[in-house]
C-alpha positions in Angstrom: -97.9 60.7 -14.6 -94.9 58.5 -16.0 -91.4 59.0 -17.4 -92.9 58.7 -20.7 -95.2 61.0 -20.9 -92.4 63.9 -19.5 -90.1 62.5 -22.2 -93.4 63.2 -25.1 -94.2 66.1 -23.4 -90.9 67.7 -23.4 -90.5 66.7 -27.0 -93.8 67.8 -28.7 -92.8 71.4 -26.6 -89.6 71.4 -28.0 -90.7 70.4 -31.6 -93.7 73.2 -31.3 -91.2 76.0 -30.4 -88.4 74.9 -32.9 -91.1 74.8 -35.3 -92.7 78.6 -34.3 -89.2 79.8 -34.2 -88.0 78.6 -37.4 -91.3 80.0 -38.6 -91.1 83.6 -37.1 -87.7 84.3 -38.1 -88.3 83.6 -42.0 -91.9 85.9 -41.6 -89.4 88.7 -40.1 -86.3 88.3 -42.5 -89.4 88.9 -45.2 -91.1 91.9 -43.1 -88.0 93.3 -42.4 -87.1 93.9 -45.9 -90.2 95.4 -46.8 -91.0 97.6 -44.0 -89.2 100.2 -42.1 -87.2 100.3 -38.5 -90.0 102.8 -38.3 -92.9 100.8 -38.8 -91.7 97.9 -35.7 -91.0 101.0 -33.7 -94.9 101.7 -33.6 -95.9 98.4 -33.3 -93.4 97.6 -30.5 -95.3 100.5 -28.5 -98.9 98.6 -29.1 -97.4 95.7 -28.3 -95.6 96.9 -25.0 -99.1 98.3 -23.9 -101.3 94.5 -25.3 -98.6 92.3 -23.6 -99.2 94.4 -20.0 -102.8 94.3 -20.2 -102.5 90.6 -20.9 -100.6 90.1 -18.1 -103.6 91.7 -16.0 -106.3 90.1 -18.2 -105.1 86.8 -17.5 -104.7 87.7 -13.8 -102.7 84.8 -12.7 -105.2 82.3 -12.9 -103.9 80.1 -16.0 -100.5 79.2 -13.8 -102.5 78.7 -10.4 -105.2 75.8 -12.9 -101.6 74.2 -14.0 -99.9 74.1 -10.4 -102.8 73.6 -8.3 -103.6 70.2 -6.8 -107.6 69.5 -7.4 -109.6 66.6 -6.3 -111.1 65.6 -9.2 -111.5 66.8 -12.9 -114.7 68.5 -12.2 -113.3 70.8 -9.5 -110.5 71.6 -11.8 -113.3 72.3 -14.7 -115.3 74.4 -12.3 -112.2 76.3 -11.9 -111.6 76.9 -15.7 -114.8 78.0 -16.0 -114.8 80.8 -13.5 -111.3 81.9 -14.6 -112.6 81.7 -18.8 -115.1 84.5 -17.6 -113.4 86.2 -15.5 -110.6 86.6 -17.9 -113.2 87.9 -20.2 -115.0 90.1 -17.9 -111.5 92.2 -17.0 -110.4 91.8 -21.0 -113.8 93.8 -22.1 -113.2 96.5 -19.3 -109.6 96.9 -20.0 -110.2 97.0 -23.7 -112.9 99.3 -23.4 -110.6 101.9 -21.4 -107.8 101.7 -23.5 -110.3 102.7 -26.7 -112.3 105.2 -24.9 -108.7 106.8 -23.8 -106.5 106.3 -26.4 -105.4 109.4 -27.2 -104.4 110.1 -23.8 -102.5 107.4 -23.9 -100.6 107.9 -27.3 -100.1 111.4 -26.4 -98.4 110.1 -22.6 -96.1 107.9 -25.1 -95.0 110.7 -26.9 -96.4 110.7 -30.6 -100.5 111.2 -30.7 -100.0 109.5 -34.0 -100.3 106.3 -31.8 -104.0 106.6 -30.9 -105.4 104.5 -33.9 -103.4 101.5 -34.3 -103.5 101.5 -29.9 -107.0 101.1 -30.1 -107.1 98.3 -33.2 -104.1 96.9 -31.7 -105.7 96.4 -28.5 -109.0 94.6 -29.4 -106.0 91.6 -29.1 -106.9 91.6 -25.5 -110.6 90.1 -26.1 -109.3 88.0 -28.1 -106.9 86.1 -26.1 -108.8 85.9 -23.1 -111.0 83.2 -25.4 -107.6 80.8 -25.3 -105.5 81.8 -22.7 -107.2 79.0 -19.9 -107.5 76.3 -22.7 -103.7 76.3 -24.0 -103.1 75.9 -19.6 -105.3 73.0 -18.9 -103.6 71.7 -22.3 -100.3 72.3 -20.6 -101.9 71.1 -17.0 -102.9 67.6 -18.9 -99.4 68.0 -21.0 -101.2 67.7 -24.4 -98.6 69.3 -25.8 -99.1 67.3 -29.2 -102.3 69.1 -29.2 -99.9 72.8 -28.7 -97.5 71.8 -31.0 -100.0 71.6 -33.8 -102.0 75.3 -32.6 -98.7 76.8 -32.3 -97.5 75.7 -35.6 -100.9 77.1 -37.3 -100.3 80.6 -35.5 -96.7 81.0 -36.4 -97.2 80.1 -40.2 -100.1 82.3 -40.5 -98.2 85.6 -40.5 -96.5 84.6 -43.9 -99.9 84.1 -45.3 -101.1 86.9 -43.7 -99.4 89.8 -42.5 -95.9 89.4 -45.3 -98.8 89.8 -48.4 -100.4 92.7 -46.4 -97.3 94.4 -45.8 -96.7 93.8 -49.4 -99.6 95.7 -50.8 -100.0 98.3 -47.4 -96.7 99.1 -47.2 -96.6 100.0 -43.5 -97.3 98.9 -39.7 -101.5 97.9 -40.2 -100.1 95.0 -41.9 -98.2 93.8 -38.9 -101.5 94.8 -37.2 -103.7 92.7 -38.9 -101.4 89.8 -39.0 -101.6 89.4 -35.4 -105.5 89.8 -34.8 -105.4 87.2 -37.8 -103.2 85.2 -35.7 -104.8 84.7 -32.6 -108.3 84.4 -33.9 -106.8 81.4 -35.6 -105.6 80.1 -32.4 -109.4 80.7 -31.2 -110.9 78.7 -33.8 -107.9 75.7 -33.6 -107.9 75.6 -30.0 -112.1 75.2 -29.9 -111.9 72.1 -32.3 -109.4 70.6 -30.2 -109.8 71.0 -26.6 -112.6 69.2 -24.8 -113.2 71.5 -21.6 -115.8 74.4 -23.1 -116.9 77.2 -21.1 -120.1 76.8 -19.7 -123.0 79.4 -17.3 -121.1 78.7 -14.2 -119.8 81.0 -11.7 -118.9 80.7 -8.3 -117.0 84.1 -6.1 -115.9 81.2 -3.6 -113.6 80.0 -5.9 -112.6 83.2 -7.2 -111.5 83.8 -3.7 -109.7 81.0 -3.4 -107.7 81.6 -6.5 -106.9 85.4 -5.7 -104.3 84.4 -2.8 -101.9 82.6 -5.1 -102.9 84.8 -8.3 -102.5 88.4 -6.5 -98.5 87.1 -6.8 -98.3 85.2 -10.0 -100.1 88.5 -11.3 -97.4 90.6 -9.9 -94.7 87.8 -11.2 -95.9 88.5 -14.8 -95.9 92.4 -14.3 -92.7 92.3 -13.0 -91.2 89.9 -15.6 -93.1 92.2 -18.1 -90.9 95.1 -16.5 -87.5 92.7 -17.1 -88.3 93.0 -21.1 -90.1 96.3 -21.6 -89.2 98.6 -19.5 -85.8 99.4 -21.8 -88.7 99.9 -24.6 -90.6 102.2 -22.6 -87.4 104.9 -21.7 -86.1 104.6 -24.5 -89.2 105.5 -26.2 -89.3 108.4 -24.0 -86.0 110.1 -25.4 -86.0 108.4 -29.0 -87.9 108.1 -32.4 -90.0 105.0 -33.9 -86.8 104.2 -35.7 -84.6 103.9 -32.6 -87.3 102.0 -31.0 -88.3 99.6 -34.3 -84.0 99.5 -34.7 -83.3 98.6 -31.0 -86.9 96.1 -30.4 -87.0 94.2 -33.6 -83.4 93.5 -33.2 -83.6 92.2 -29.5 -87.1 90.5 -30.6 -85.4 88.1 -32.6 -82.5 87.5 -31.0 -85.4 86.5 -28.2 -87.2 84.6 -30.7 -84.1 82.1 -31.6 -83.0 81.8 -28.1 -86.4 81.8 -26.1 -87.0 78.5 -28.0 -84.9 76.8 -25.2 -86.6 78.5 -22.1 -89.8 78.4 -23.9 -90.2 74.8 -25.2 -88.8 73.7 -21.5 -90.3 76.4 -19.3 -94.4 75.0 -19.5 -93.3 71.2 -19.2 -90.1 72.2 -16.4 -93.2 74.1 -14.2 -95.7 71.1 -14.9 -93.1 68.1 -13.8 -91.7 70.2 -10.7 -95.1 70.9 -9.8 -95.9 67.5 -9.4 -92.6 66.5 -7.6 -92.3 69.5 -5.5 -92.5 67.8 -2.2 -89.4 66.0 -2.9 -86.6 68.5 -2.5 -84.3 66.0 -3.9 -85.9 64.9 -6.9 -86.4 68.8 -7.9 -83.1 69.5 -7.8 -81.8 66.5 -9.6 -83.9 66.7 -12.1 -83.5 70.9 -12.4 -79.9 70.5 -12.9 -80.1 67.5 -15.2 -82.5 69.9 -17.5 -80.4 72.9 -17.2 -77.3 71.5 -17.8 -79.1 70.0 -20.9 -80.2 73.4 -21.7 -76.8 74.8 -21.3 -75.2 72.8 -24.2 -78.2 74.3 -26.7 -77.8 78.3 -25.4 -74.1 78.5 -24.8 -73.2 78.0 -28.3 -76.3 79.6 -29.7 -75.5 82.9 -27.9 -71.9 82.6 -28.3 -72.3 82.2 -32.2 -74.5 84.8 -32.4 -72.1 87.7 -31.0 -69.1 85.7 -32.8 -70.7 85.8 -36.5 -73.2 89.0 -35.5 -72.7 90.2 -39.2 -73.9 87.6 -41.3 -76.7 86.9 -38.5 -78.1 90.2 -39.1 -77.9 90.2 -43.1 -79.2 86.9 -42.9 -82.4 87.6 -40.3 -82.8 91.3 -41.3 -81.0 92.2 -44.5 -79.0 94.8 -45.3 -81.0 98.1 -44.5 -80.6 96.5 -41.2 -76.7 96.8 -40.6 -77.4 99.5 -37.7 -78.7 96.4 -35.7 -75.6 94.3 -35.8 -74.2 95.3 -32.4 -77.4 95.0 -31.0 -78.2 91.5 -32.2 -74.4 90.6 -31.2 -75.0 91.7 -27.6 -78.2 90.5 -27.1 -77.0 87.1 -28.3 -74.8 86.7 -24.9 -77.0 88.4 -22.7 -79.9 86.4 -23.5 -77.7 83.2 -23.2 -77.0 83.9 -19.8 -80.3 84.9 -18.9 -82.0 81.5 -20.7 -79.6 79.9 -18.2 -79.7 81.7 -14.7 -83.2 83.3 -15.0 -85.7 81.7 -16.9 -85.1 78.0 -15.7 -84.9 78.7 -11.8 -88.1 81.3 -12.5 -90.2 78.2 -12.8 -89.0 76.7 -9.7 -90.2 79.7 -7.1 -93.3 79.3 -9.4 -93.6 75.1 -9.2 -93.0 75.3 -5.2 -96.1 77.7 -4.6 -93.8 80.7 -4.0 -94.6 83.3 -6.5 -94.1 86.1 -3.9 -90.4 85.0 -3.5 -89.8 85.1 -7.7 -91.7 88.8 -7.1 -89.0 90.1 -4.4 -86.2 88.9 -6.9 -87.8 90.8 -10.0 -88.2 93.7 -8.0 -85.0 94.0 -7.2 -83.5 93.7 -11.0 -86.4 96.2 -12.1 -85.2 98.4 -9.2 -81.6 98.1 -10.8 -82.9 98.2 -14.7 -84.8 101.5 -14.2 -82.0 103.9 -13.5 -79.2 101.8 -15.5 -81.4 102.4 -18.4 -82.1 105.6 -17.8 -78.6 106.6 -17.4 -77.9 104.8 -20.7 -80.2 106.7 -22.6 -78.9 109.8 -21.3 -75.5 109.1 -22.5 -76.7 107.7 -26.0 -78.7 105.1 -27.9 -75.5 102.9 -28.0 -74.5 103.4 -24.5 -78.3 102.6 -23.4 -77.8 99.2 -25.4 -75.1 97.9 -23.5 -75.8 99.0 -19.9 -78.9 96.6 -21.0 -77.3 93.9 -21.9 -74.4 94.4 -18.8 -77.3 93.9 -16.6 -77.5 90.8 -16.9 -74.7 90.3 -14.9 -76.4 91.7 -11.4 -79.3 89.1 -13.0 -76.9 85.8 -12.6 -75.5 87.3 -8.9 -79.4 87.7 -8.1 -80.3 84.8 -9.6 -77.3 82.5 -7.6 -78.3 84.7 -4.0 -81.7 83.4 -4.2 -81.7 80.1 -5.4 -78.8 79.3 -2.4 -81.0 81.3 0.3 -84.7 79.5 -0.6 -83.8 76.0 -1.7 -80.1 75.5 -0.4 -78.7 74.9 -3.6 -76.0 74.7 -3.9 -74.3 77.1 -6.0 -70.7 75.9 -7.0 -73.0 72.4 -8.7 -74.9 75.4 -10.9 -71.6 76.5 -12.0 -70.4 73.3 -13.0 -73.0 72.8 -14.9 -71.5 75.5 -17.1 -67.8 74.3 -17.0 -68.8 71.7 -20.2 -70.6 73.6 -22.2 -68.6 76.7 -22.0 -65.5 74.1 -22.7 -67.6 73.0 -26.1 -68.6 76.3 -27.2 -64.7 77.6 -26.7 -63.8 75.6 -30.2 -66.2 78.4 -32.1 -64.6 81.1 -30.0 -60.9 79.8 -31.3 -62.4 79.4 -35.1 -63.5 82.6 -35.3 -60.6 84.3 -33.7 -58.4 82.0 -36.6 -60.1 82.8 -39.0 -61.8 86.3 -38.9 -58.5 88.3 -40.6 -59.3 86.1 -43.3 -63.2 86.3 -43.7 -63.3 89.5 -46.5 -67.3 88.5 -47.9 -70.3 87.0 -46.6 -70.0 83.6 -47.8 -67.4 83.3 -46.2 -68.2 84.8 -42.8 -71.3 82.4 -43.7 -69.3 79.3 -44.5 -67.0 80.3 -41.4 -70.3 80.4 -39.1 -71.2 76.7 -40.5 -68.2 75.2 -39.3 -68.1 76.7 -36.2 -71.0 74.9 -35.6 -69.9 71.4 -37.0 -66.5 72.0 -34.7 -68.7 72.3 -31.3 -71.6 69.5 -32.1 -68.2 67.4 -33.2 -66.3 68.5 -29.6 -69.5 67.7 -28.2 -69.4 64.0 -29.3 -66.2 63.1 -29.0 -65.5 64.7 -25.4 -68.9 65.6 -23.7 -71.5 63.0 -25.1 -71.2 60.5 -21.7 -71.9 63.8 -19.7 -75.4 64.4 -22.0 -76.1 61.0 -22.4 -75.6 60.7 -18.4 -78.2 63.8 -17.8 -80.4 62.4 -20.3 -80.5 59.2 -17.6 -81.3 61.4 -14.7 -84.5 62.7 -16.3 -85.1 59.2 -17.7 -84.6 57.5 -13.9 -87.0 59.8 -12.3 -90.0 58.5 -11.6 -92.9 60.4 -10.7 -96.6 59.8 -9.3 -99.1 61.3 -10.8 
């Protein structure tokens, strides 16, 4: 593995996420103006189930293929084949279970009308099993240019499928069929571009070897699911589809924007750190450099979304979603903190082959999150929203404690990483505070937001350009042997 391959991987991964995250909000902008929050509430419940079962189906084998040091290519392909057939068998069994007990599941989720859409949506579980192994093999090989093409095609498909169907059906079924179509397209393109194809081979011995690591990776996936879905599950027990849709679609669109950074860098970070896990100093310096560069991106995005939440909501969702304004603002700040102190540090535990530590961290956070959400939802919808977002404070504290105890990283250096990005971001806050009394129209707010963004980049260029270049040079200088 060379410096050039790492940089190219990061570039293509970032391009893929930028392209996908640019297209996805456009689809959401159109769909939010056609469908009602109730429709998104139904889809949120279905997605909650499908995403949970997808984690079980993958069983952590994908991450094992990325991180394990195989003796040769043939051994890697054998493990991939066993992982593929294992995923497929599990997916068929789980889909059959959901289909047969769809009515019981719907009733337990608080609405028996969910049954048909749960049954149809869950078929995506089987479809996903056909593509997950190929995607992870491409990630292992740092073939992010191919993943870029696949990601873009899948991201564009809702514009040509879900949106037209929404005009015709005026119902959540447009989103269901759009999701199934996107997954099917991904399978077709992956099979065309991937050199690996599954064959008739299976080994119980190989399966056993993967299970120890995969068990912890599976638990990590389930805990990660809990962090981002347990709030929706609790909310659905107390409130209607309208409020579930209002909350989840608003938070989703923020995660889509800010998650662009973590989603683009995390797979590359995992692949690279896994290769240098026996060189702690390299791991430390590379992690700090990448984290700081990402802070220069996520900090202004989170603060900007919070300050200009009115115009951001109007642009992304339309006037009929005005109630979502405060959700989007609060989630903007929360996600900026979460990406910086959770998403990237999580890759450290995975890359070092200690997913059990990450699972313990996540269990502690979920143990805090669940009672806070339950208390919040009994106090009212908005109390629930704000308390959920404030939980990020606990996430940050836990992250700093764990990274100090496990890796011995200096907490002061992690916090110092935030200083320059925060100073640069203060330009956005200053402009907003000085101009907010003069903002009376959406056009004026939009112009002010653009001015704030330009001011931020100007401050970074004038005062922090050398720091940005220094972090880039640390990454470039890092010599890694495959």
